[in-house]
C-alpha positions as CSV (number, residue, x, y, z in Angstrom):
1,X,231.9,253.7,170.7
2,X,231.5,250.1,170.0
3,X,228.6,248.9,167.7
4,X,226.5,247.5,170.6
5,X,226.0,251.2,171.7
6,X,225.7,252.6,168.3
7,X,221.9,251.6,168.0
8,X,219.2,251.0,170.6
9,X,218.1,247.4,171.5
10,X,215.3,245.8,169.3
11,X,212.6,245.4,171.9
12,X,211.2,243.7,173.7
13,X,214.3,243.2,175.7
14,X,214.6,240.0,178.1
15,X,216.3,241.0,181.3
16,X,217.9,238.1,183.2
17,X,218.3,238.8,187.0
18,X,218.8,237.2,190.4
19,X,215.7,237.4,192.3
20,X,217.3,235.7,195.2
21,X,219.6,238.9,195.4
22,X,217.5,241.4,197.6
23,X,219.2,244.4,195.8
24,X,218.8,243.0,192.4
25,X,215.1,242.0,192.9
26,X,214.3,245.6,194.3
27,X,215.8,247.2,191.3
28,X,213.8,245.0,188.9
29,X,210.8,246.0,190.9
30,X,211.5,249.6,190.3
31,X,211.7,248.9,186.5
32,X,208.7,246.6,186.4
33,X,206.6,249.5,188.0
34,X,207.7,252.3,185.5
35,X,206.1,252.8,182.1
36,X,208.2,250.8,179.8
37,X,205.2,250.0,177.7
38,X,206.0,246.2,177.4
39,X,209.4,246.8,176.1
40,X,211.0,244.8,178.9
41,X,210.6,241.2,180.1
42,X,211.9,240.0,183.3
43,X,213.3,236.5,183.8
44,X,214.4,235.4,187.2
45,X,217.2,233.2,186.9
46,X,216.9,232.0,190.5
47,X,213.7,230.4,189.8
48,X,213.6,226.5,190.0
49,X,212.0,226.5,186.5
50,X,214.8,228.8,184.8
51,X,216.9,226.8,182.2
52,X,219.8,228.6,180.8
53,X,220.4,226.0,178.0
54,X,218.4,227.8,175.3
55,X,220.3,231.0,175.6
56,X,223.8,229.2,175.3
57,X,224.9,231.0,178.6
58,X,225.9,229.0,181.6
59,X,223.9,229.7,184.9
60,X,227.2,230.6,186.5
61,X,227.7,233.4,183.8
62,X,224.0,234.6,184.3
63,X,224.6,234.7,188.1
64,X,228.1,236.3,187.7
65,X,226.5,239.5,186.0
66,X,223.3,241.0,184.6
67,X,222.4,240.0,181.1
68,X,219.8,241.2,178.7
69,X,219.0,239.8,175.2
70,X,217.1,241.9,172.8
71,X,214.8,240.5,169.9
72,X,217.7,240.5,167.6
73,X,219.7,238.1,169.8
74,X,222.2,240.7,170.9
75,X,223.3,240.0,174.4
76,X,224.1,242.9,176.8
77,X,226.1,242.2,180.3
78,X,226.6,244.4,183.2
79,X,226.5,248.0,182.5
80,X,225.7,247.6,179.0
81,X,222.5,245.7,180.1
82,X,221.4,248.7,182.3
83,X,222.0,251.0,179.5
84,X,219.9,248.7,177.2
85,X,217.2,248.8,179.9
86,X,217.2,252.5,180.2
87,X,216.6,252.9,176.6
88,X,213.3,251.2,177.0
89,X,212.1,254.4,178.7
90,X,211.6,257.8,177.1
91,X,214.7,259.9,176.4
92,X,213.1,262.7,178.4
93,X,212.9,260.5,181.4
94,X,215.4,260.1,184.3
95,X,216.3,256.7,182.9
96,X,217.0,258.3,179.5
97,X,219.0,260.7,180.8
98,X,221.3,258.3,182.8
99,X,221.3,256.3,179.8
100,X,222.9,258.9,177.6
101,X,225.2,260.0,180.4
102,X,226.5,256.6,180.6
103,X,227.3,256.3,177.1
104,X,229.9,259.0,177.5
105,X,233.3,257.3,177.4
106,X,234.9,258.6,180.7
107,X,231.4,258.0,182.5
108,X,231.1,254.7,180.8
109,X,234.6,253.6,182.0
110,X,233.5,254.6,185.6
111,X,230.1,253.0,185.4
112,X,231.9,249.6,184.2
113,X,234.4,249.9,187.0
114,X,231.6,250.4,189.7
115,X,229.6,247.6,188.4
116,X,232.6,245.3,188.4
117,X,233.0,246.1,192.1
118,X,229.3,245.6,192.7
119,X,229.2,242.1,190.9
120,X,232.3,241.0,193.0
121,X,230.5,241.8,196.3
122,X,227.0,240.9,195.3
123,X,227.5,237.5,196.7
124,X,227.8,238.9,200.2
125,X,224.7,240.7,200.1
126,X,221.5,239.6,201.8
127,X,219.4,237.0,200.0
128,X,215.8,237.2,199.4
129,X,214.8,234.1,201.5
130,X,211.4,233.5,199.9
131,X,213.2,233.4,196.5
132,X,215.7,230.9,197.9
133,X,213.6,228.5,199.3
134,X,212.8,226.6,196.3
135,X,215.3,228.5,193.9
136,X,218.9,227.4,193.1
137,X,220.6,230.5,194.8
138,X,223.7,229.2,193.0
139,X,225.9,232.2,193.9
140,X,228.1,230.6,196.6
141,X,229.9,233.0,199.0
142,X,232.9,231.1,198.9
143,X,233.5,230.5,195.3
144,X,235.2,233.4,193.3
145,X,233.2,234.5,190.2
146,X,234.2,233.0,186.9
């Protein structure tokens, strides 16, 4: 187990997600409506006001896979970001259980593989037209991910 998974994130956790992606936005809405006790902060990277510069991460990298950054400055990407999110919920909840399950080496490998596949097809999923109206929606269907 690597160091990032050895200890829980320092909350609050900033979650960077593509609000123009209908699947991504729906998933974040579920987390927003659950009892996370203010431990999660949601940042829509498709918003026209989003500036990636302070984070030292390019917009292309943010668009390539989900990111989360905790209070200590640790950056979580992909499945690691999801596990960090799930740790914001009580261990006895569904998310706490899934977070513990994903920490198991074989399950973690499968989860990372599944997320890798999802990240590759995400640009082909339906876009949230309202979010794209004024936002950058930078995930080009014809450009391979970085």
